[in-house]
C-alpha positions as CSV (number, residue, x, y, z in Angstrom):
1,M,-19.0,24.6,39.7
2,D,-20.3,25.8,36.5
3,E,-20.8,23.9,33.1
4,A,-18.0,25.1,31.6
5,E,-15.4,24.1,34.6
6,R,-17.4,20.7,34.5
7,R,-16.5,20.0,30.9
8,K,-12.9,21.5,31.3
9,E,-12.5,19.0,33.5
10,H,-14.2,16.2,31.9
11,L,-11.5,17.3,29.1
12,Q,-8.6,16.8,31.0
13,D,-9.8,13.5,32.5
14,E,-10.0,11.5,29.2
15,H,-6.7,10.2,27.8
16,V,-7.2,10.4,24.2
17,T,-4.6,8.5,22.2
18,T,-4.7,9.0,18.5
19,L,-2.2,6.3,16.3
20,H,0.2,8.4,13.8
21,P,1.5,6.6,11.6
22,N,5.6,6.2,11.3
23,Y,6.0,8.0,8.0
24,M,9.7,7.6,8.3
25,G,9.7,4.0,8.6
26,V,7.7,3.7,5.8
27,F,9.8,6.1,3.8
28,W,12.7,3.7,4.6
29,W,10.5,0.6,3.7
30,L,9.9,2.4,0.3
31,L,13.8,3.5,-0.4
32,A,14.6,0.0,0.2
33,L,11.9,-1.6,-2.2
34,T,12.7,1.2,-4.6
35,L,16.6,0.6,-4.2
36,L,16.2,-3.3,-4.6
37,E,13.8,-2.6,-7.8
38,V,16.3,-0.7,-9.3
39,I,18.8,-3.6,-8.5
40,F,16.6,-6.3,-9.9
41,G,15.7,-4.2,-13.0
42,S,19.2,-3.7,-14.2
43,L,20.0,-7.6,-13.7
44,R,20.7,-9.5,-17.2
45,T,18.0,-12.3,-17.5
46,G,19.1,-15.6,-18.4
47,P,19.0,-19.2,-17.4
48,S,19.7,-18.7,-13.9
49,Y,17.2,-15.5,-13.6
50,P,14.3,-16.4,-15.9
51,H,12.4,-13.7,-17.6
52,I,9.2,-14.2,-15.9
53,A,10.9,-14.3,-12.7
54,K,12.0,-10.8,-13.3
55,I,8.9,-9.7,-14.0
56,V,6.8,-11.6,-10.8
57,L,9.7,-9.7,-8.7
58,L,9.4,-6.1,-9.7
59,V,5.5,-6.7,-10.0
60,S,5.3,-7.7,-6.6
61,M,7.8,-5.2,-5.2
62,A,5.6,-2.4,-7.1
63,V,2.3,-3.9,-5.6
64,G,4.2,-3.8,-2.5
65,K,5.0,-0.3,-2.5
66,A,1.8,0.6,-4.0
67,A,-0.2,-0.9,-0.5
68,L,2.5,1.0,1.8
69,V,1.4,4.1,-0.1
70,A,-2.5,3.5,0.1
71,L,-2.7,2.2,4.0
72,Y,-0.5,4.8,5.1
73,F,-0.3,8.0,3.3
74,M,-3.7,7.7,2.1
75,H,-4.6,6.4,5.6
76,L,-6.6,3.5,4.5
77,K,-5.3,1.3,7.4
78,F,-7.0,4.0,10.2
79,E,-10.1,4.1,8.3
80,T,-13.1,1.4,8.3
81,R,-13.4,-1.7,6.8
82,T,-16.1,-0.1,4.0
83,L,-13.8,2.4,3.0
84,G,-10.8,-0.3,2.2
85,I,-13.2,-2.7,0.2
86,I,-14.1,0.2,-1.8
87,A,-10.4,1.5,-2.4
88,I,-9.4,-2.6,-3.0
89,T,-12.2,-2.8,-5.1
90,P,-10.6,-1.2,-8.2
91,M,-7.5,-2.9,-8.2
92,I,-9.5,-6.5,-8.3
93,L,-11.3,-5.2,-11.3
94,C,-8.3,-4.3,-13.0
95,A,-6.6,-7.6,-12.4
96,F,-9.9,-9.7,-13.6
97,F,-9.9,-7.1,-17.2
98,L,-6.1,-7.9,-17.2
99,F,-6.4,-11.7,-17.1
100,M,-9.4,-11.6,-19.2
101,L,-8.4,-9.6,-21.8
102,M,-5.0,-11.8,-22.2
103,P,-6.2,-14.4,-24.5
104,D,-7.4,-12.0,-27.0
105,S,-3.8,-9.9,-27.3
106,A,-2.2,-13.5,-27.8
107,M,-4.2,-14.4,-30.8
108,R,-2.9,-11.1,-32.7
């Protein structure tokens, strides 16, 4: 048996499993979150539904949608830990700068 035949047999014996994301499942989650955002965004605020609750709810749903897109469509779920840290660092810096600049905007 020559080298080419041995390689071919070796490749046939290996069980290669690759993980493919469920894009349709992610699509349905994104659609559901978008519909919920439209519903909760169109409700009027009042004593039973305060403005701050509306903001927190809409921002948390938007962050959830962004996480789904980053994890599945940008394939960060299947990458190494280092790449995930590189991707999340700008989000942490953005939140840090936002909270650090809030006192300045409140004084104006």
